[in-house]
N, C-alpha and C positions, 0 to 999 in steps of 0.2 A: 688690211691685215691688222691683227692686233698679237702681241706678243702674251707671254704668261700672265703679266700683269695687268693687261688690258690696255696697255698704252699701243696709239695708232703706229705701225711702223710703214714707212713710205719706203718701197725697195730703190735702192741707188740705179738708176738708169743712165747713168753717164758713160758706163762702158758697154751699153747695149749695143748690138750691132743688128742688121738689116734681118726682120723675121724671115725673109725669103731663103737665106741661107739655111734654115732649118727645116723647109718644106718637105726636104727628103723624108724626115721622119715620120710624117704622115703615113707614110706608104711602107713603114717597117712592122715586121712580126713582132711579137713580145719577145722572143728569143734574140731576134736582130737587136731591137731596142736594149735590152738587157746587155748584150754585148757591146754595144757602144758606149754604155756607161762603165762596165767593168773592165774594160781596155784602158779606161782613163784613169782608174783607182791606183794610186800608188803603193798600196799595200799589196793587191793583186798582183802587180807589176814586179814587186819585189818577191812574191812568192815563184810566180813564173820564173825570174830569172835564177831563182835558185835551183828551181827544179830542171831548167835548160842546162846548168852547170854540169860538166861530166862526172863531178864527184858528189852528185846529189844523193841524199841518204835513201835506202831502201823504204819504200812506203810513202814517201814523200807526195807523190802523186794522189793517193788516197786521201792523205789529209788535206790537201788543196781543193780536192773535188769535194770533200766534205765541208771544208771552212766556207767555200764559196759557191756552194749549191749547186755543182756543175754536175750534168748527167750526159752519158755518152752511151744511148740507147744501141747503136751501131757503130761498126768502123767506118771510118770516113773512107771516100774513094780518093785515088791518086788523080787530081785534078790535071796533071801533066800527061797522063797518059792518052 
């Protein structure tokens, strides 16, 4: 791997864990994979926490949906029912 200046860069493998821990990612759909990364994003988490607050400003959900590219084509079903 080379950086923009053409210098060879070797990834730091000192913190690498077993690739077997990531095997489940092979079976994910594109939307599942996107969610796995989105839910780990600190900026998204902050937006979600703001939205979840009881005093969230009107229209914030639309702003978050647009910012993060979220689409909800149909209402989710109640999994507890």
